[in-house]
LUMTORLUM-845017 format. One line per field, with one value per residue: residue in one letter; x, y, z of N, C-alpha, C in turn; residue number from 1. Coordinates in steps of 0.02 Angstrom, whole numbers. Atoms other than C-alpha are relative to their C-alpha. Example, Ala and Ser with C-alpha at 12.3 -4.5 7.8 and 13.67 -1.06 7.14 Angstrom:
<rs>
code = (a, s)
n.x = (45, -42)
n.y = (-59, -59)
n.z = (0, -3)
ca.x = (615, 684)
ca.y = (-225, -53)
ca.z = (390, 357)
c.x = (45, -39)
c.y = (60, 55)
c.z = (0, 37)
pos = (1, 2)
</rs>
This chain:
<rs>
code = (p, v, v, g, v, m, t, a, p, p, r, d, e, g, i, g, m, q, k, e, t, d, y, g, l, t, a, g, i, h, s, l, d, p, a, g, l, g, l, w, l, d, t, v, q, a, g, n, l, y, v, n, r, g, i, t, g, a, i, v, q, r, q, p, f, g, g, w, k, k, s, s, i, g, a, g, t, k, a, g, g, p, n, y, l, f, g, l, g, s, w, v, p, a, h, h, s, a, p, g, e, a, i, t, h, a, g, v, r, a, l, l, a, a, d, d, s, l, s, g, a, f, g, s, d, a, a, a, w, h, s, t, f, g, k, a, q, d, v, s, a, l, a, a, e, r, n, v, f, r, y, l, p, v, p, v, t, i, r, l, s, e, g, a, p, l, s, e, l, l, r, v, v, g, a, g, l, r, a, g, s, d, l, s, v, s, t, a, v, a, s, d, a, l, v, g, i, p, v, v, v, e, n, d, a, s, w, l, a, r, v, p, s, l, n, p, s, r, i, r, l, i, g, g, d, h, s, a, l, a, a, a, l, g, g, r, p, d, v, a, i, y, g, g, p, v, t, p, a, g, r, i, e, l, l, p, f, l, r, e, q, a, i, s, i, t, a, h, r, f, g, t, p, n, h, l, t, v, g, l, i)
n.x = (33, -40, 23, -4, 10, -25, -15, 19, 4, 43, 59, 43, -33, 6, 70, 12, -36, 24, 70, -19, 17, 74, 57, -9, 36, 8, -64, -4, -47, -11, 7, 19, 17, 65, -4, -15, 58, 46, -28, 11, 68, 35, -47, -19, 38, -1, 89, 6, -49, -9, -56, -29, 28, -49, 60, 51, 41, 45, 63, 64, 47, -80, -14, 25, -72, -8, -72, 6, -57, -14, 15, 69, 22, 71, 36, -64, 29, -49, 13, 30, 19, 79, 27, -4, 55, 30, -32, 17, 45, 19, 58, 29, 35, 72, 40, -17, 52, -46, -12, -62, -1, 18, -63, -40, -26, 32, -13, 61, 71, -9, 12, 56, 46, -24, 31, 26, 11, -58, 5, -15, -65, -39, 25, -30, -51, -23, 29, -33, -64, -13, 15, -36, -62, -19, -35, -57, 43, -36, 61, -23, -17, -49, -46, -61, -35, 53, 14, 42, 14, 15, 28, -52, 24, -22, 14, 29, 24, 82, 12, 59, -2, 46, 83, 32, 44, -47, 16, -39, -24, 31, 4, -65, -25, 16, -41, -54, -20, 25, -58, -62, -43, -6, 24, 6, 64, 47, 82, 33, 36, -38, 57, -27, -17, -51, -59, -73, -54, -20, 62, 12, 52, -46, 30, -16, -55, -55, -36, -39, -67, -42, 4, -59, -34, 14, -4, 55, -12, 61, 37, 75, 34, 71, 34, -46, -20, -54, -65, -57, -31, -51, -40, -26, -45, -38, 18, -25, 11, 0, 54, 65, 70, 62, 48, 81, 67, 2, 62, 35, -19, -75, -30, -9, 7, -57, -52, -44, -13, -38, -65, 2, -44, -4, -61, -6, -52, -28, 14, -39, -70, -4, 48, 17, 25, -33, 47, -27, 33, 67, 20, -22, 77)
n.y = (-51, -83, -39, -57, -57, -64, -57, -52, -18, -20, 49, -27, 42, 75, 6, 3, 86, 41, -59, -20, 56, 21, 79, -5, 69, -18, -52, 12, -56, -22, -82, -12, -79, -3, -32, 25, 36, -41, -16, 80, 14, -8, -11, 70, 25, 50, 7, 8, 0, -2, -49, 60, 60, 35, -16, 73, 41, -47, 28, -21, -53, -57, -46, 46, -1, -32, -57, -54, 5, 60, 58, -7, 6, -11, -44, -1, 15, 48, 71, -13, -54, -12, 3, 52, 35, -47, -9, 61, 9, -90, -22, -23, -49, 33, -75, -20, -14, 5, -78, -22, -34, -74, -18, -72, -22, -64, 11, 48, -20, -61, 32, 37, -87, 22, 52, 5, 78, 29, -7, 66, 4, -4, 48, 98, -14, -15, 35, 61, -48, -8, 54, 6, -36, -67, 24, 68, 45, 68, 30, 51, -5, 40, -78, -6, -9, -14, 27, -61, 1, -73, -1, -64, -16, -3, -30, 39, -45, 30, -13, -1, 30, -27, 21, 15, -57, -38, 27, 58, -20, -34, 43, 27, -77, -21, 56, -22, -38, 9, 41, -11, 26, -76, 20, -13, 7, 13, 15, 6, -54, -59, -23, -59, 8, 5, -75, 39, 70, -17, 33, -11, 16, 25, 66, 63, 13, -40, 54, 75, -22, -8, 29, 26, -40, -22, 27, 21, 80, 6, -36, 21, -15, -7, 10, 15, 62, 27, 24, -52, -52, 44, 6, -64, 17, 70, 61, -28, 13, -44, -50, 37, -32, 4, 0, 25, -78, -38, 19, -25, -4, -9, 42, 28, -42, -27, 38, -21, -60, 5, 64, 16, 27, 23, -21, 45, -37, 49, -46, 22, 10, 67, 8, -69, -16, -78, -52, -36, 9, -56, -59, -9, 23)
n.z = (0, -26, -22, 35, -72, 15, -70, 9, -69, -14, 5, 47, 59, -24, 50, 54, 54, -1, 38, 69, 39, 29, -28, -77, -13, -63, -30, -51, -33, -82, -10, -45, 2, 34, 56, 49, 3, 11, 54, 19, 26, 35, 70, 38, 48, 12, -10, -86, -66, -66, -43, -55, -10, 77, 49, 10, -43, -6, -16, 18, -69, -28, 53, 61, 27, 74, -16, 26, 78, 20, -77, 9, 47, 18, -48, -94, -74, -31, -1, -64, -23, 6, 54, 65, 35, 36, 40, 30, 28, 36, -36, 73, -50, -30, -24, -67, -43, -55, -12, 2, -45, 18, 46, -23, 46, 43, 84, 15, 8, 58, 52, -16, 42, 92, 32, -74, -20, -23, -88, -47, 13, -51, -86, -3, 4, -72, -29, -5, -15, -79, -13, 26, 44, -19, -70, -14, -56, -26, -24, -42, -74, -67, -40, 27, 63, 29, 65, 31, 95, 12, 68, 45, 75, 68, 54, 30, 41, 36, 72, 30, 58, 50, -17, -42, -15, -40, -72, -25, -27, -49, -57, -3, -43, -89, -42, -23, -34, -51, -24, 22, 61, 60, 74, 66, 40, 90, 12, 58, -22, -38, -73, -42, -86, -36, 5, -43, 17, 68, 12, 90, 34, 66, 15, -13, 55, -1, -70, 2, 6, -53, -48, -11, -38, -62, -34, -57, -46, -9, 51, -4, 51, 31, 64, 77, 12, -46, 31, 48, -63, -18, 63, 8, -27, 20, -24, -80, -46, -75, -3, -25, 44, -49, 68, -27, -9, -34, -57, -48, -53, -14, -14, 76, 35, -25, -21, 39, -27, -68, 9, -57, -5, -95, -44, -81, -38, -42, -47, -66, 28, -29, -27, -48, 44, 18, 12, 31, 82, 0, 43, 73, 52)
ca.x = (0, 55, 11, 6, 45, 67, 100, 11, 42, -86, -241, -346, -218, -222, -435, -393, -275, -427, -552, -448, -475, -624, -694, -783, -840, -787, -677, -617, -524, -461, -470, -485, -520, -690, -648, -558, -680, -813, -706, -686, -859, -929, -808, -751, -834, -876, -1051, -1011, -884, -815, -728, -621, -669, -600, -693, -767, -891, -1037, -1214, -1393, -1496, -1318, -1239, -1317, -1190, -1152, -1018, -1007, -928, -862, -905, -1083, -1176, -1351, -1461, -1337, -1462, -1393, -1401, -1479, -1556, -1727, -1720, -1665, -1830, -1861, -1731, -1804, -1965, -2062, -2196, -2345, -2436, -2596, -2721, -2637, -2721, -2594, -2591, -2456, -2367, -2365, -2225, -2121, -1985, -1989, -1926, -2066, -2188, -2138, -2172, -2322, -2394, -2347, -2458, -2589, -2605, -2449, -2505, -2516, -2355, -2264, -2352, -2288, -2127, -2118, -2181, -2065, -1909, -1968, -2010, -1863, -1726, -1698, -1638, -1493, -1578, -1480, -1632, -1523, -1481, -1341, -1256, -1075, -1077, -1188, -1251, -1300, -1398, -1399, -1471, -1341, -1397, -1328, -1303, -1449, -1497, -1684, -1735, -1923, -1939, -2039, -2236, -2219, -2325, -2252, -2328, -2213, -2077, -2126, -2160, -1995, -1890, -2000, -1908, -1773, -1756, -1846, -1687, -1565, -1492, -1396, -1513, -1495, -1642, -1667, -1842, -1945, -2036, -2010, -2065, -2045, -2051, -1897, -1787, -1616, -1598, -1496, -1613, -1588, -1718, -1687, -1765, -1756, -1611, -1521, -1511, -1458, -1318, -1263, -1311, -1117, -1043, -1111, -1049, -1198, -1183, -1375, -1525, -1715, -1803, -1974, -2038, -1931, -1846, -1750, -1639, -1590, -1536, -1429, -1362, -1314, -1212, -1137, -1209, -1094, -1106, -1077, -1224, -1388, -1544, -1709, -1832, -2005, -2163, -2180, -2285, -2365, -2265, -2109, -2057, -2021, -2004, -1853, -1725, -1659, -1603, -1511, -1338, -1350, -1232, -1187, -1085, -1021, -954, -867, -942, -823, -644, -597, -759, -786, -915, -874, -968, -837, -971, -1136, -1183, -1067, -1207)
ca.y = (-19, 179, 335, 501, 648, 830, 970, 1139, 1234, 1384, 1307, 1411, 1315, 1147, 1175, 1228, 1059, 975, 1080, 1068, 882, 824, 696, 728, 562, 594, 728, 713, 835, 828, 985, 1051, 1230, 1279, 1423, 1309, 1180, 1320, 1363, 1195, 1161, 1273, 1271, 1080, 1014, 838, 737, 653, 726, 687, 765, 683, 520, 398, 423, 248, 137, 258, 187, 195, 335, 410, 440, 411, 391, 482, 598, 775, 813, 674, 563, 555, 528, 585, 663, 627, 574, 464, 283, 264, 441, 510, 542, 393, 324, 482, 455, 286, 318, 452, 579, 651, 814, 789, 918, 1007, 983, 975, 1139, 1267, 1386, 1582, 1631, 1766, 1755, 1917, 1838, 1709, 1814, 1947, 1786, 1740, 1943, 1872, 1715, 1701, 1521, 1473, 1496, 1333, 1264, 1387, 1347, 1170, 1247, 1355, 1234, 1079, 1221, 1239, 1086, 1004, 1074, 1234, 1145, 1036, 876, 737, 609, 476, 593, 491, 583, 537, 551, 682, 639, 798, 794, 953, 1023, 1143, 1249, 1208, 1291, 1242, 1282, 1274, 1249, 1293, 1193, 1257, 1221, 1189, 1327, 1478, 1438, 1282, 1383, 1510, 1381, 1295, 1484, 1496, 1311, 1369, 1540, 1465, 1341, 1466, 1413, 1517, 1507, 1523, 1512, 1448, 1483, 1475, 1606, 1788, 1846, 2004, 1917, 1868, 1983, 1949, 1807, 1784, 1734, 1689, 1676, 1543, 1400, 1203, 1195, 1346, 1265, 1106, 1188, 1282, 1183, 1106, 1258, 1298, 1164, 1122, 1003, 1014, 1048, 1043, 1036, 1075, 989, 941, 800, 710, 612, 753, 843, 694, 672, 856, 831, 681, 568, 661, 555, 722, 809, 764, 796, 838, 794, 734, 846, 975, 953, 1074, 985, 1043, 899, 850, 1020, 1077, 919, 986, 1136, 1047, 938, 837, 820, 713, 754, 634, 717, 629, 719, 654, 668, 493, 471, 660, 730, 895, 1043, 1075, 1080, 1174, 1313, 1288, 1164)
ca.z = (-4, -23, 43, -21, 112, 75, 202, 198, 337, 322, 353, 202, 85, 156, 109, -57, -95, -28, -151, -288, -331, -471, -358, -185, -118, 75, 167, 328, 462, 647, 722, 899, 849, 813, 702, 607, 607, 559, 407, 359, 355, 262, 118, 88, -71, -33, -6, 168, 309, 457, 594, 725, 672, 521, 348, 326, 373, 330, 398, 330, 405, 504, 367, 199, 84, -88, -163, -249, -435, -524, -357, -420, -562, -613, -468, -317, -189, -78, -43, 144, 137, 130, -51, -149, -201, -283, -395, -457, -494, -595, -548, -650, -577, -465, -396, -228, -83, 45, 150, 118, 197, 180, 34, 100, -18, -109, -302, -286, -240, -400, -496, -398, -464, -648, -628, -442, -497, -441, -246, -201, -284, -191, -30, -54, -93, 70, 161, 113, 146, 314, 353, 266, 159, 244, 398, 470, 557, 656, 656, 748, 897, 981, 1122, 1053, 883, 798, 621, 518, 348, 258, 92, -20, -161, -340, -483, -613, -796, -842, -1016, -1072, -1224, -1384, -1348, -1168, -1065, -994, -824, -790, -816, -691, -564, -604, -562, -398, -339, -374, -308, -147, -141, -176, -324, -439, -603, -779, -901, -1091, -1152, -1308, -1223, -1156, -987, -905, -729, -721, -671, -601, -684, -837, -979, -1175, -1273, -1416, -1498, -1484, -1635, -1560, -1377, -1417, -1502, -1362, -1225, -1234, -1185, -1048, -953, -843, -699, -687, -812, -775, -939, -978, -1100, -1285, -1291, -1160, -1278, -1394, -1233, -1189, -1377, -1385, -1230, -1294, -1145, -999, -863, -749, -799, -721, -834, -728, -867, -781, -778, -696, -521, -380, -242, -168, -110, -285, -359, -256, -262, -421, -344, -202, -159, -14, 123, 286, 405, 563, 701, 836, 1005, 1142, 1166, 1226, 1325, 1394, 1294, 1196, 1118, 987, 829, 917, 835, 694, 602)
c.x = (43, -49, 15, 6, 36, -12, -16, -12, -59, -60, -37, 46, 3, -68, 1, 41, -86, -50, 3, -20, -71, -43, -29, -64, -2, 69, 4, 43, -4, 17, -7, -25, -65, -2, 12, -53, -63, 18, -4, -70, -71, 42, 33, -57, -2, -57, -2, 88, 5, 39, 7, -23, 30, -86, -22, -39, -76, -79, -55, -20, 59, 28, 0, 39, 4, 29, -47, 35, -5, 2, -56, -22, -79, -9, 23, -31, 21, -15, -8, -36, -61, -15, 29, -35, -25, 25, -14, -64, -35, -70, -23, -48, -79, -38, 27, -29, 32, 15, 67, 15, 18, 64, 22, 75, 6, 2, -61, -60, -6, -22, -57, -58, 5, -55, -38, -15, 30, 7, 16, 84, 48, -17, 33, 72, 30, -13, 54, 70, -1, -1, 72, 78, 30, 43, 70, -30, 68, -56, 37, 26, 36, 37, 57, 31, -68, -10, -47, -21, -26, -4, 46, -34, 46, -1, -41, -14, -61, -12, -77, 8, -64, -82, -15, -16, 52, 1, 29, 73, 5, 10, 57, 48, -35, 42, 67, 38, -12, 79, 75, 35, 28, -14, 29, -49, 2, -65, -12, -25, 21, -37, 26, 21, 42, 51, 46, 37, 29, -43, 23, -59, 17, -45, 42, 60, 62, 39, 43, 70, 29, 22, 110, 51, -21, 31, -27, 20, -75, -54, -68, -31, -52, -21, 70, 21, 58, 82, 50, 54, 63, 60, 31, 68, 61, 8, 61, -18, 3, -50, -77, -56, -64, -38, -66, -36, 18, -37, -30, 51, 86, 35, 48, 63, 76, 67, 41, 45, 59, 67, -16, 76, -19, 55, 6, 62, 1, -29, 11, 64, 32, -34, -31, -38, 16, -57, 40, -46, -69, 34, 57, -48, -55)
c.y = (64, 46, 72, 50, 61, 34, 58, 36, 62, -50, 22, -53, -64, 1, 6, -63, -31, -11, -25, -81, -13, -54, 38, -33, 34, 58, 8, 69, -33, 70, -12, 65, 5, 45, -26, -56, 26, -6, -70, -33, 14, 15, -71, -14, -80, -18, -34, 36, -15, 28, -36, -75, -32, 24, -63, -14, 53, -66, 8, 47, 45, 23, -33, 16, 29, 64, 66, -11, -31, -84, 8, -18, 7, 55, -7, -13, -51, -48, -4, 71, 3, 19, -46, -30, 45, 1, -72, -16, 68, 15, 19, 64, -22, 65, -15, -1, 36, 75, 28, 32, 93, 26, 66, 3, 46, -16, -49, 38, 54, -59, -33, 62, -16, -49, -35, -82, -50, -8, -63, -36, 39, 10, -38, 31, 26, -44, -87, 48, -8, -75, -64, -1, 48, -13, -50, -57, -54, -46, -53, 9, -38, 75, -14, 8, 61, 10, 56, -10, 60, 4, 74, 36, -48, 35, -40, 38, -24, 13, -4, -10, 26, -51, -6, 80, 43, 2, -64, 26, 52, -40, -33, 37, 4, -48, 21, 52, -21, -71, 41, -13, 64, -31, 28, -36, 10, 1, 8, 51, 61, 13, 62, -6, -30, 22, -27, -33, -1, -51, -2, -48, -39, -53, -60, -24, 50, -12, -61, 22, 38, -13, -25, 45, 31, -53, -3, -64, -25, 24, -10, 11, -12, -13, -5, -62, -18, -35, 59, 37, -33, -10, 45, -2, -50, -56, 16, -30, 40, 53, -27, 45, -26, 5, -14, 56, 54, 3, 66, -26, -3, -40, -31, 53, 50, -31, 5, 36, -19, -54, -12, -16, -17, 26, -31, 42, -31, 64, -19, -6, -59, -3, 76, 48, 77, 46, 34, 40, 46, 72, 8, -52, -31)
c.z = (13, 27, -24, 63, -56, 69, -49, 63, 14, -10, -62, -65, 5, -24, -48, -21, 15, -49, -57, -50, -38, 33, 71, 31, 95, 4, 80, 26, 80, 19, 92, 14, -21, -59, -81, -38, -43, -78, -51, -36, -40, -75, -48, -46, -9, 29, 74, 25, 60, 28, 75, 8, -49, -42, -36, 58, 21, 2, -18, 37, 43, -52, -60, -56, -99, -26, -36, -60, -29, 37, -4, -75, 7, 68, 58, 51, 27, 39, 90, 16, -3, -84, -61, -44, -44, -59, -60, -23, -61, 33, -64, 40, 38, 21, 66, 39, 85, 19, -11, 43, -28, -36, 11, -24, -46, -77, -8, 14, -51, -29, 12, -33, -68, -7, 83, -16, 25, 76, 17, -4, 47, 52, 7, 3, 69, 44, 29, 18, 49, 30, -2, -30, 14, 59, 10, 16, 1, 30, 41, 97, 47, 31, -16, -48, -16, -89, -38, -75, -17, -76, -1, -62, -37, -57, -69, -59, -23, -74, 11, -64, -47, 16, 62, 52, 56, 89, 48, -1, 74, 55, 19, 53, 79, 51, -10, 43, 84, 36, -7, -28, -37, -70, -46, -40, -99, -11, -61, 9, 29, 25, 15, 80, 1, -22, 39, -22, -67, -44, -57, -11, -65, -26, 1, -7, 51, 74, 8, -34, 53, 57, 26, 34, 45, 49, 67, 35, 22, -55, -2, -80, 5, -63, -55, 26, 35, -42, -52, 27, 3, -39, 16, 66, 26, 56, 47, 49, 70, -20, -5, -42, 49, -67, -10, -2, 56, 49, 40, 69, -1, 18, -44, -55, 35, 9, -52, 4, 56, 11, 92, 46, 65, 26, 77, 23, 75, 69, 76, -28, 56, 67, 22, -51, -2, -42, -69, -50, 24, -14, -41, -45, 30)
pos = (1, 2, 3, 4, 5, 6, 7, 8, 9, 10, 11, 12, 13, 14, 15, 16, 17, 18, 19, 20, 21, 22, 23, 24, 25, 26, 27, 28, 29, 30, 31, 32, 33, 34, 35, 36, 37, 38, 39, 40, 41, 42, 43, 44, 45, 46, 47, 48, 49, 50, 51, 52, 53, 54, 55, 56, 57, 58, 59, 60, 61, 62, 63, 64, 65, 66, 67, 68, 69, 70, 71, 72, 73, 74, 75, 76, 77, 78, 79, 80, 81, 82, 83, 84, 85, 86, 87, 88, 89, 90, 91, 92, 93, 94, 95, 96, 97, 98, 99, 100, 101, 102, 103, 104, 105, 106, 107, 108, 109, 110, 111, 112, 113, 114, 115, 116, 117, 118, 119, 120, 121, 122, 123, 124, 125, 126, 127, 128, 129, 130, 131, 132, 133, 134, 135, 136, 137, 138, 139, 140, 141, 142, 143, 144, 145, 146, 147, 148, 149, 150, 151, 152, 153, 154, 155, 156, 157, 158, 159, 160, 161, 162, 163, 164, 165, 166, 167, 168, 169, 170, 171, 172, 173, 174, 175, 176, 177, 178, 179, 180, 181, 182, 183, 184, 185, 186, 187, 188, 189, 190, 191, 192, 193, 194, 195, 196, 197, 198, 199, 200, 201, 202, 203, 204, 205, 206, 207, 208, 209, 210, 211, 212, 213, 214, 215, 216, 217, 218, 219, 220, 221, 222, 223, 224, 225, 226, 227, 228, 229, 230, 231, 232, 233, 234, 235, 236, 237, 238, 239, 240, 241, 242, 243, 244, 245, 246, 247, 248, 249, 250, 251, 252, 253, 254, 255, 256, 257, 258, 259, 260, 261, 262, 263, 264, 265, 266, 267, 268, 269, 270, 271, 272, 273, 274, 275, 276, 277, 278, 279, 280, 281)
</rs>
């Protein structure tokens, strides 16, 4: 066996070296410095993080397993996590009767002013955000180990194809705004409602010719030909295409705009409880 070791005296330089790799499955740190731990947790790019413990041995539910960057293919929902089955089926729109929450996001409210029929969908987004996506959670609640699961926004390109309704574009953009994603839009239909978002108005042929140069990581395709888009991208495994029907369910529509991260933190020092990361995450 061969182990490669690199030294990086400044803390920031060490984190930078860790982030430079094209892959991001697991990452670990050993430190008793809360400030250093906070910086690392805020900036490291990997799907599974480990603090003051080994970086193997993920357990279902405690540490759902799956990576970022080239350590994932497709949607990147983690095995053993709450969203894994979402990627193994398909979804169709249905009448939305579950109560939503008040819509407080300014950008989403602006979209609602353009199309008030989306109030139910945006209310569902707000409910899903506050109950699931907008907070870090430790469902195991162990005394000796914190196992935190959280969602972080990821850049997404949204494409409204020829013949698809503008209302579906507004609905999807609203989900992306609620998730805090960095959005860019390609649309066959212009809209004055998309304020502050980069928008290109183009037909399907122009979109397919241009998309390889965008180097996207995720695409939310509304209408159009999923296979043609995959072919235009050369079948790249590092691009996730979400091409299912647009639904009013926030629990489904926010997923393309978020990536999952599982963080396992040893919460004791040789058996003595410590609280190094309380308040950091």
